[in-house]
C-alpha positions, 0 to 999 in steps of 0.5 A: 468478632469476625474475620474479613476478606481483605479483597472484599471487606465482607465478614463472616462469623468466627467458629471454633475448630471442627464447628460449622458457622451457623450461616452455613447451615441455611438449607438450599432452596427447595429443600425439605425441612425436618424437625428435631423428632424426625431427625432423631428417628432417622438417626436411630434407623441409620437413615440419612436425611434428604435435603432435596426431593428424591431424584435419580442419580443420572439426572445431574449428568444429563442436565450438564450434557444438555446445557453443553449442547444448548451453549454450543447452539447459542455460540456466536459464529465468531467466538474463539476465532482470530478476527484479523485472520478471518477477514480474508475469508469474510471477503468472499462470504459477502451477501449474494447481491449482484451489485457487490464488488466482493462476491462468492464467485471467486474463481478457483484459479487466477483469471479475469472473468467476462473480460473484454480486452483491447485486442493487441499491443498496437491498439492498446498503446494507441489508447494510452497515447491518445489519453496523454495527447488529450489529458488536461493539464493545469496552467502550471503545465503538469498533468492533473493527477485525476482526470475525470470521475467515473460513475460512483453508483446509486446511493446517497454517498456515491456522488464523486463530484465534490471529491473530484472538485478537490482532487482535480486541483492536484498535480502530483510530481510522482504521477507526472514523472511516470507520464514522462517515463511512458512518453519517453519510452514511446518516443514522444520526447517533446511532450516529456521535455515540457514536463521536465522543464517545469520540474527544473523551474520548481527545483532551481530557485532564482530568488532565495528571499523566502526560502529557509536555509534547511530547504536549500542544497548546494555542493551539488554536481551542477554547482547550482543550489536546489530545492526538492519538490513537494508531493503535489502542487496546485495545478492552476497557480504560479509556483516558484521553487522552494514553495511548500505551503498552501495555496500554491501547494496541495501536499507540501510533504517532501518525500525522498521517493517522489523526488527519486522518481522525478530524477529517474524520469530525468535519467530515462529522458537523458539516456533516450535523447542524449541531453546531458543537462537532464542527467545533471538534474538527476544527479543533483536530486540524488545528492540532495536526498543523500545530504538531508536523508542519510541514516548512519545506523546498522540499517543504513538507508534514507529517511522518507520525509525530508525538510521542511517537515522532516520525519523519522521514518524510513520506507522500504519503497522509498529506499527501493526508488533511491536504489534504482536511481543511484544504480542508473547514475553509477553512484554505487556507495549511495546505492549500497546504503539504500540496498542494505536497508531494503534487505534488512526489511526482509521477514521483519513482519512476523506475520509475513516472514517471506515479505519485505516490511513497510519500514521503520519508525521512532522518536528520533531521526532514523527510527530503528523500530520495524512497524507492521501497522500498515501491513505489507506494501505491494510496491515494496515487493514488486518494485524490489523485483524490478530494481534488483535491490535484493541480491540473495536469490533465495530470498527473491525466490521465496518472496515471489513464491509468497506473492503468487501463491498467497491471497494476501496481496491479490483481489477480485473486483466486479466492475458492475458500474461499467454497464458491461453485461455480464460485468467483468470480474477483474483480478489485481493487486491491493495497495497493501495486505491490509487494504480492500479492493484493487489498486490499478497502478500497483497491479500494472507494476506487479505485471511488469515485475512478474513478467520480467522475473518469469522471462529473465530470472526463473530458470530452474524453477518448478513448472507448477511455480511458473504456471501459477505465476503465468496465471496471475500475469494473464489474469492481471493483463486481461483486466488492465486491457479490459479497463483500457478498452472500457474507459480509454484510460485506467482508473485508480479503482473500479469501486464506487462510493465517495469519500464519505462512503469510505469514512463509513469503513464498510469495505463489503458495501456495494459502494465502499468509497473506492479501494482502501489502501489499508493506510487510512486513505482510499483511491476513488473511482477516477481516471488516474494518470499514474495508473494509466502510465504504469499500464502503458509500460506494462503493455509495452513490456508484454501485452499477451501471454505469447508476447516476448518480454521487452526489458526496456519497459522496466522503469527502474532499470536504465536502457541505453547509456547516459550522456556526459553532464551538461548545464545548459538547461539549468538557470543561472543563480547567485549563491545564497547566504546559507544552505544545507551543506554536505560537510556533516552528512554521510552521503560519501 
């Protein structure tokens, strides 16, 4: 008989109590075997037999100590470390190649190194004006989101022509809305109105034949029926309202944030020109968002993705956009709903307790679960400051303090592809805390937010806090002005490499495939409408460290009063058979 270990099924002989199993008497390797006569002689002499050669008693501790030091020498450098936390350190431990965006040349304090900026506000804004005067549009009449590719580098995956051929077809409504706001602020209202009139054509259908009822909104302030805008249209096709499919549409997602920005552009234009019809369009868009997107749980807010491809997620950025729009239009209850959601996102990411989390997800409408998958979004922090969506001054102060002292959002990129000698090392903002590389639209937005905070909301702050904030501002402004002088516009990223390089996911490569957003897509090295428009607004706000700050450059606050509603610019319609109505919704 034998006993078997249940976990292994191995068996060993059973022995009587006090006896040792024979198998355990096998001598260790290297032992000296003694015969029975030698054993008896030793017992008579009271000598303990040795089963091993005669070794000094200190040899075993010495062997153990030496083994420890050998293991220490062989220990890999990353052993026992938090890889995610170490990523920030790794950004600056890059190989010492001159052709690298990340180098060990990071300044001790925020600054733009070897920068050559446009000289002053007048000269800088003239470059932006010239860009929008000459930037090509598609036959649809909207600006192409990406205007031209820059040199992508010298590598097999650096040619940007294929990526640009696809991206040049995009006419994004958000980018064009930002262009409208810039043109309006510069007094170029005819150019702004041309774009807004195209938006009106895409918002108000006159033929409802192939539009689903859930895509139609009525019961609006204008009395018209409206369809919300897709994210991006094909620039060179004839598109009608209510179209969300290829080939007329490049991105059929109906996002509440994109539509809110279009409505913000309508509101700025109406305030600047006194044309009330454009205010009415803004009010119609806000009401449609509230009909389709309102959430009624304890977090409130609005959905990020609306019909026809409705999602369950809520975005802090989209709710900031809606908050700003509702405030411009005096819709205080709708603004409060958006504000409650924004405020509820404070500290929801345990890794960043002084930041506003990206949003919530879930398997049902208005999913309640906070997600940290995409990191902390830069726009969710800086646009929050611009919109004044957080009423708690303590939270605002802590958030801004984290923003200016932490390196989680800030980045340095060396623009060695600019051919400037020496190459400028630029300072700016990443798209999210999980991203790599500067995204220049976000950087310009950060400049406006920090400029306005320093000028209007920093009273009583410590001098060291203001000095650090000013250093961030100055370095970022110099970087934007250097890009504007170098390229005559602002690219989305200065990092080389194409989409295939990005798919290799090596952000430390000299040509990594643009700036990684941390959200599974990059911005490539191409001249970008939104980045240029935001830069223009940033330079209107403040161009140098000694300039006074102009509050009117804040795109999330209205300067001037809105005129009364008017309807002359809206098309005449017959009422559709059915549509979304506001009867069962929470917008009131």
